[in-house]
PLY file of the C-alpha trace (Angstrom):
ply
format ascii 1.0
element vertex 285
property float x
property float y
property float z
element edge 284
property int vertex1
property int vertex2
end_header
116.05 103.16 96.58
113.61 100.30 96.94
113.06 97.56 94.35
110.44 94.85 94.81
110.53 91.94 92.38
107.13 90.23 92.14
107.03 86.77 90.65
105.04 83.58 90.97
102.60 81.23 89.33
100.14 82.50 86.74
96.75 82.99 88.35
98.14 83.40 91.87
97.50 87.16 92.09
100.59 88.92 90.69
98.51 91.49 88.82
96.56 92.32 91.99
99.84 92.77 93.87
101.28 95.10 91.22
98.07 97.15 91.14
98.16 97.43 94.92
101.81 98.47 94.90
100.99 101.13 92.34
98.36 102.48 94.76
101.11 102.53 97.42
103.30 104.81 95.32
105.44 102.26 93.47
106.37 102.63 89.82
105.32 99.24 88.45
106.55 97.35 85.40
104.93 94.05 84.43
106.77 91.27 82.61
110.22 92.81 82.34
112.59 90.28 80.68
115.19 89.07 83.18
117.93 89.89 80.68
116.97 93.59 80.95
117.06 93.77 84.75
120.65 94.95 85.02
120.17 97.48 82.20
117.10 98.87 83.94
119.06 99.31 87.16
122.08 101.00 85.58
120.26 103.07 82.94
117.11 104.03 84.84
117.08 103.55 88.62
120.64 104.75 89.25
120.14 107.98 87.32
118.58 109.49 90.46
115.18 109.91 88.90
112.71 110.30 91.75
110.03 108.49 89.75
111.90 105.22 90.38
112.77 105.55 94.08
110.18 102.85 94.76
109.87 100.39 91.89
108.12 97.04 91.53
108.92 94.70 88.64
106.82 91.70 87.65
108.68 88.67 86.32
106.77 85.61 85.17
106.79 82.57 82.91
106.57 84.69 79.75
110.37 84.97 79.99
112.45 82.55 77.96
113.41 79.44 79.97
117.14 80.11 79.63
116.69 83.63 81.05
115.90 82.25 84.50
119.45 80.88 84.75
120.76 84.43 85.05
118.37 85.57 87.78
120.76 84.86 90.67
123.53 86.89 89.04
121.16 89.78 88.27
119.89 89.82 91.83
123.44 89.95 93.18
124.27 92.76 90.75
121.29 94.79 91.99
122.22 94.39 95.65
125.86 95.19 94.96
124.68 98.53 93.59
123.27 99.38 97.02
119.61 99.02 96.05
117.29 97.61 98.72
115.84 94.70 96.75
113.29 92.14 97.94
111.68 89.24 96.10
108.00 88.48 96.64
106.77 85.14 95.29
103.08 84.34 94.74
101.74 80.81 94.65
98.55 78.77 95.01
97.58 75.11 95.00
97.30 73.44 91.60
93.58 72.61 91.96
92.84 76.23 92.90
94.72 77.59 89.88
92.91 75.18 87.54
89.57 76.30 88.98
90.46 79.98 88.54
91.38 79.44 84.90
88.18 77.50 84.23
86.08 80.28 85.78
87.80 83.19 84.00
88.39 81.37 80.69
91.84 82.92 80.54
94.65 81.16 78.68
97.77 80.16 80.61
100.88 81.61 78.91
102.48 78.16 78.54
99.48 76.24 77.18
99.07 75.35 73.52
97.58 72.56 71.45
100.17 70.12 72.82
100.44 71.36 76.43
97.31 71.10 78.63
96.77 73.41 81.60
97.87 70.97 84.31
101.14 70.24 82.53
101.70 73.96 81.90
101.34 74.70 85.61
103.96 72.10 86.46
106.36 73.38 83.79
105.89 76.90 85.10
106.57 75.83 88.68
109.84 74.25 87.61
110.81 77.33 85.56
110.23 79.69 88.48
112.08 77.58 91.05
115.23 79.68 90.56
113.27 82.76 91.70
111.42 81.01 94.52
114.68 80.01 96.22
115.60 83.71 96.49
112.18 84.81 97.78
112.17 87.01 100.88
108.43 86.50 101.25
106.04 83.87 99.87
102.28 84.45 99.75
99.93 81.55 99.11
96.58 82.79 97.80
94.75 79.45 97.67
92.27 80.66 100.31
92.81 84.40 100.09
90.28 86.60 98.35
90.98 89.86 96.53
90.52 92.25 99.45
92.54 90.12 101.88
95.44 90.02 99.41
95.36 93.78 98.88
95.39 94.43 102.64
98.18 91.91 103.16
100.37 93.55 100.52
99.68 97.02 101.90
100.60 95.84 105.40
103.91 94.46 104.18
105.01 97.44 102.11
103.73 100.25 104.31
105.99 99.47 107.27
106.18 102.17 109.90
109.97 102.29 110.02
112.68 100.89 107.83
114.46 98.01 109.49
111.37 96.72 111.27
110.68 93.04 110.92
107.13 92.38 109.74
105.72 89.68 112.02
102.52 88.21 110.62
100.17 86.13 112.75
97.87 83.87 110.74
94.92 81.82 111.99
93.69 78.90 109.90
91.65 75.70 109.99
93.43 72.38 109.50
90.38 70.90 107.76
90.89 73.41 104.93
94.58 72.58 104.49
97.90 73.70 105.90
99.13 77.18 104.91
102.15 77.04 102.62
103.38 80.60 103.20
104.43 80.29 106.85
107.59 79.93 108.92
106.19 78.45 112.16
102.99 76.46 112.70
101.42 75.82 116.12
98.58 73.30 116.48
95.87 74.44 118.91
93.56 71.44 118.38
94.63 70.05 121.76
92.87 72.95 123.53
89.23 73.06 124.71
86.97 73.69 121.72
84.17 76.29 122.03
82.52 74.73 118.98
81.07 71.95 121.12
79.13 74.46 123.20
75.95 75.23 121.18
75.80 78.71 122.73
79.31 79.55 121.46
79.31 77.83 118.08
78.09 80.88 116.15
80.73 83.19 117.58
84.41 83.53 116.65
87.59 83.99 118.65
87.10 87.75 118.36
83.85 87.67 120.32
83.62 88.13 124.09
81.77 84.87 124.92
84.50 82.78 123.22
87.25 84.93 124.71
85.83 84.38 128.21
85.53 80.63 127.61
89.17 80.29 126.49
90.61 82.67 129.08
89.13 80.44 131.81
91.19 77.47 130.58
94.61 76.93 132.18
95.81 74.93 129.18
95.00 77.80 126.81
96.99 80.20 128.98
99.96 77.83 129.12
99.84 77.30 125.34
99.79 81.06 124.76
102.70 81.72 127.14
104.82 78.97 125.56
104.38 80.53 122.11
105.23 83.98 123.50
108.40 82.69 125.17
109.47 80.89 121.99
108.96 83.96 119.79
110.51 86.38 122.29
113.64 84.26 122.25
113.96 83.59 118.53
112.42 86.53 116.66
115.38 88.78 117.61
117.68 86.23 115.96
115.80 86.66 112.69
116.05 90.44 113.05
119.82 90.16 113.55
120.01 88.29 110.25
118.16 91.09 108.42
115.00 89.04 107.96
112.18 91.25 106.65
109.16 88.99 107.11
108.22 86.20 109.49
104.87 84.38 109.52
103.56 82.50 112.56
100.48 80.36 111.92
98.09 79.08 114.59
95.73 76.34 113.50
92.64 74.74 115.00
90.03 72.51 113.39
87.91 75.07 111.58
89.88 78.28 112.02
87.03 80.08 113.78
87.58 79.96 117.55
90.84 78.84 119.21
93.26 79.92 116.48
91.53 83.28 116.04
91.59 83.95 119.78
95.28 83.08 120.07
96.28 85.19 117.07
94.40 88.21 118.44
96.11 87.72 121.81
99.55 87.38 120.20
99.03 90.55 118.17
98.22 92.50 121.36
101.26 91.01 123.10
103.80 91.82 120.37
102.56 95.19 119.14
104.94 97.99 120.05
107.99 95.72 120.42
109.95 97.29 117.52
107.99 95.01 115.19
105.54 95.64 112.39
102.75 93.27 113.46
100.25 92.01 110.87
97.13 89.93 111.55
95.39 87.64 109.07
92.47 85.25 109.69
92.36 82.93 106.71
88.96 81.36 107.38
87.09 84.48 108.50
85.31 86.34 105.69
0 1
1 2
2 3
3 4
4 5
5 6
6 7
7 8
8 9
9 10
10 11
11 12
12 13
13 14
14 15
15 16
16 17
17 18
18 19
19 20
20 21
21 22
22 23
23 24
24 25
25 26
26 27
27 28
28 29
29 30
30 31
31 32
32 33
33 34
34 35
35 36
36 37
37 38
38 39
39 40
40 41
41 42
42 43
43 44
44 45
45 46
46 47
47 48
48 49
49 50
50 51
51 52
52 53
53 54
54 55
55 56
56 57
57 58
58 59
59 60
60 61
61 62
62 63
63 64
64 65
65 66
66 67
67 68
68 69
69 70
70 71
71 72
72 73
73 74
74 75
75 76
76 77
77 78
78 79
79 80
80 81
81 82
82 83
83 84
84 85
85 86
86 87
87 88
88 89
89 90
90 91
91 92
92 93
93 94
94 95
95 96
96 97
97 98
98 99
99 100
100 101
101 102
102 103
103 104
104 105
105 106
106 107
107 108
108 109
109 110
110 111
111 112
112 113
113 114
114 115
115 116
116 117
117 118
118 119
119 120
120 121
121 122
122 123
123 124
124 125
125 126
126 127
127 128
128 129
129 130
130 131
131 132
132 133
133 134
134 135
135 136
136 137
137 138
138 139
139 140
140 141
141 142
142 143
143 144
144 145
145 146
146 147
147 148
148 149
149 150
150 151
151 152
152 153
153 154
154 155
155 156
156 157
157 158
158 159
159 160
160 161
161 162
162 163
163 164
164 165
165 166
166 167
167 168
168 169
169 170
170 171
171 172
172 173
173 174
174 175
175 176
176 177
177 178
178 179
179 180
180 181
181 182
182 183
183 184
184 185
185 186
186 187
187 188
188 189
189 190
190 191
191 192
192 193
193 194
194 195
195 196
196 197
197 198
198 199
199 200
200 201
201 202
202 203
203 204
204 205
205 206
206 207
207 208
208 209
209 210
210 211
211 212
212 213
213 214
214 215
215 216
216 217
217 218
218 219
219 220
220 221
221 222
222 223
223 224
224 225
225 226
226 227
227 228
228 229
229 230
230 231
231 232
232 233
233 234
234 235
235 236
236 237
237 238
238 239
239 240
240 241
241 242
242 243
243 244
244 245
245 246
246 247
247 248
248 249
249 250
250 251
251 252
252 253
253 254
254 255
255 256
256 257
257 258
258 259
259 260
260 261
261 262
262 263
263 264
264 265
265 266
266 267
267 268
268 269
269 270
270 271
271 272
272 273
273 274
274 275
275 276
276 277
277 278
278 279
279 280
280 281
281 282
282 283
283 284
């Protein structure tokens, strides 16, 4: 049996994730009180009903504050019952969440006449900290649109074989902010930049002219090989510790050329190595 607990900040994309999981064959329940988690496991999932072999449960700030204190015990109870349980946590930057609420005119669940939106977001973040510390995977949606998020979730849940580690390679631009949902970050801004060649500026790291430009640089080749050697040595250690997800981010200035090229090259290098390899280009739309 597989149980995926989806939590995170309001406005970060939890509903999109649950809808996507439903499309992937999960039985989804939104806003289950934490105090009912153990009852749901014992009275529903463990009754060998095939409808619940893959279940996703959304838990958010609509729970009572004191309920979050029992989350650790409930999670341990679930795993002691032999259920494969993972926790997915969604987040986004405060300014992005405020903008989303202003555009949709939705009401945050913790706001009222005495609690403005910014304060509600900070209260919520503190409330959910007990879930975040147990998260197996964290997704930051500050610069992720709807379709990227759906594809990312599908890539993570539709693994080819159980036991595979999902290795995600992410390209990004430093000028748009550091990614928060990553395990390793490599800075490619020291490498030759195709942007300064007017003939290459309009291309990306996926295009042949940029690929040729970067492949002709010794420093780019050395940078790529160093990352490969590092990951080849340490990724197996994460697998040995039953790690399910690992995100490696490559950043350049704008996230269009060097980081994209390196991510595409890393994906080709690591595909087929008993890994579920995922690619994501944050700044390409």
